[in-house]
Each structure stands twice: as C-alpha cells, then as structure tokens.
N, C-alpha and C positions, 0 to 999 in steps of 0.2 A: 304710844297714846293709850288712854282710855279710852274705853270701847261698852256704849249701854243698849241695849236694846230697849226699843219704846214699840207700843202696840197701837196701832190706831184702828177705832173703833168707832160704830157709828151703823145707820142705816142705810140700806143704798140708796143712791144718788144727792148724796148729802155734801159731798164733793172730797172725800178721803182721798182719791189717786188726785184730784187737783190740788188739793193743799201740797202734796208731794211734790207734783212738775211746777209749782210754783217756786216751793221751796229749791228745788235740786236742782232743775233746768231755767227757772227765772221766767216760764212760759205759761200761756194757758188755752188748752183747745177747751171749745164748746162741747165736744162730743168726745167720748169715752166708752171703751168696750167694758163692760162690768167685769171688776173683779170676780175671777172665779178662785175660791182656796185663800191663798197669799201670792203677792207681790211682797217681794225685798228687794230693797234700796236703799243704801248708806247714802250719810253726809256729813261732814266735816263743818263743827260748829267753833266759831272761835270767837271765843268769849269777850265783850267789850271792855272787862278790867285786864287783858294783859295775859294773864293765864295760857297752860296749853291748851290746845283745840281739842276737840272730843267728837269721834266718832260717832252718829248715833247710827243702828240701824234699825232701819223703820218698816214693821212690818203692816204692810196695807191688806185689811182682811176682807172677805166678801161680808157684804151688810146683811146677807142672810141668814147669818151665824144666831143673831141679837146675843140676848144673853147667854146662850148656849155658848158663847164664844170661850167661856171658862171651863168647858167642860174641855176645850179639847186641846190638845199637845201646842196648838200655836202661843198659848203664853207662858207657857213655862222660863222662866229667868227671865221673863221683863223688869225691869229695871220703873219703865214709867208707862203713859198713855197719854194718847192724846184722843180724845171723846166727840167726835163730830156731828152739828146737829144743823140742817137747813132752817135757818130764821124764817122763814116763810112757809116753811108744812109743820105747825105745833106738834104734832104724833111723832117726829124725829127729835123734838124738844125732850116731850116726856121719855121717851128713848134714850136720849143720853142720860137722861137723870138717872134712869134703871143700869145702862153700863156703867155709871160711874160710883153707884153705889154698889154694885158687883164686884168694882176693880180692888173699891176701899175695901171689902170683905174679903178678897181675896189675897189683895195683897195690900194690908195695913202697913200704913207709914209710906208706902209709896207714892210719889208724888204723878201727878197728872196736872192737863190743861185741858177745859170743857170748851171747844170751840165752836162759835155760833158763824157758821157759813153763811156764806149771801147776805151780806147789808149791803153791797150794792143794787139790789133789788129792790125797785118801787114799793114791792108789795112789803119792803123789810120795815118800811117807814113807821109802819102803824103798829111792831112786836116791841114797842120800847118801853113799854110795862110790865111785858113779860120776861123780857130778860132782865130787870132791874130785880123782878123778883126770883128769879135762877141765882143771879148771882148773890142775892143776899142767903138762898138755900145749899148752897153749894159754896159758899166762901167765894169774896169779892175776886181774892186774887187767883181764883183756879179758873175764873170765867173769862173769856175773852170775846171779843167781837171782832170777824176777820173776815175777808174777800179773798177768797181764792186767783177769782177774775182780777180783780187788782190788785192783790198783793200785799194791803194793809192787814197787818199785823200777825202775818205768818211769820216772818225772819224770828220778827221778835217774840215772837209763843214760843219757837223752839230756841233760843236761847235761853230765854228765862229759865224754860222746862231744863235746857241742859246743866245752869248754873246751882237748879236744886238737885239733880242727881249728883251733882259734885260734890257740894254742900255735905249732902248725906252720907257718901261716899258708898253710893248702891252699885 
C-alpha cells in the first residue's frame, strides 16, 4: 500500500483536529484540547476510480507554530498539506495564504488543499466574496469550503489530495 505524509497546517482553533476526527471517526465534538506539538493519525483512502487504497499519515500540528512550522523537523518528508482556516475569522484566512505560500516555497510542486472550515456557521454567509477572491489567488481547484461539523467536503478533499499524490508519484 502506498503511504504518504500529509501535514495539517493552520492557526489555533480553525478546526484541524475536528476535520481529522470527522474524516477518521465520522464524528464531531464541540470541544477539543489544543494540540501540543503534533498528533499523528492515519487514514486509508479508497479512490473512486477503483485503484489501490492509499494510507495517509496525517500530522495534525500545533497552531502556535504559524509559518515557523517550516523550520521544524515535522515537515520533513511531507508529500502534501491540508491548510485550514476558519472562514468566520479573516485573520486565519490571511495566515492560510501565508502557509500556502510557505509550503509552495519549501515543497515546490507538492499538492495541497486550502480548506475554508466552518461554512456551517451563520457568520460564514457574508464571506462569499472573500472566498471567491481567495480561490482566484490560490487556484480554484486547491480551495475547498468544508464543515467539520456536518462533514461537507471533508472526505472528498482528502480523496482528491490522495489522487493527486498518486498521480504525481510523491
């Protein structure tokens, strides 16, 4: 089975752990303890095209690292990244763009998905214009609106990323 290391990056409280728990355990809890350092989980993704499953080794990082995460040993050997923001907190979207740029610089040609989390919240309704701008600046196919609470877009984002990793043979 092909295995790939995937980093989860983003500010504290954007929902990185919630996204992983939705993906792996199909559950959502409203309260999580902040991740300290890194938590490592794995998930087998079965592609829709019937090809062999791929094991994603998911590194859920501490949001306090910010862009300095690229100076740590944690990112060594990363095949891809999931970079998360909270759509209701514009500063986390700005940080997400900084993290995307840092990942592209550190790992040129490696795939990523920029996930705009918490689209289920009422405050997310007013952010459609900002989401459109972000999608245009980062490349529309790399940006997804998701909800860890409802599960919308979560599994699909990881399947798409796994297919890209396989296609690029990373």
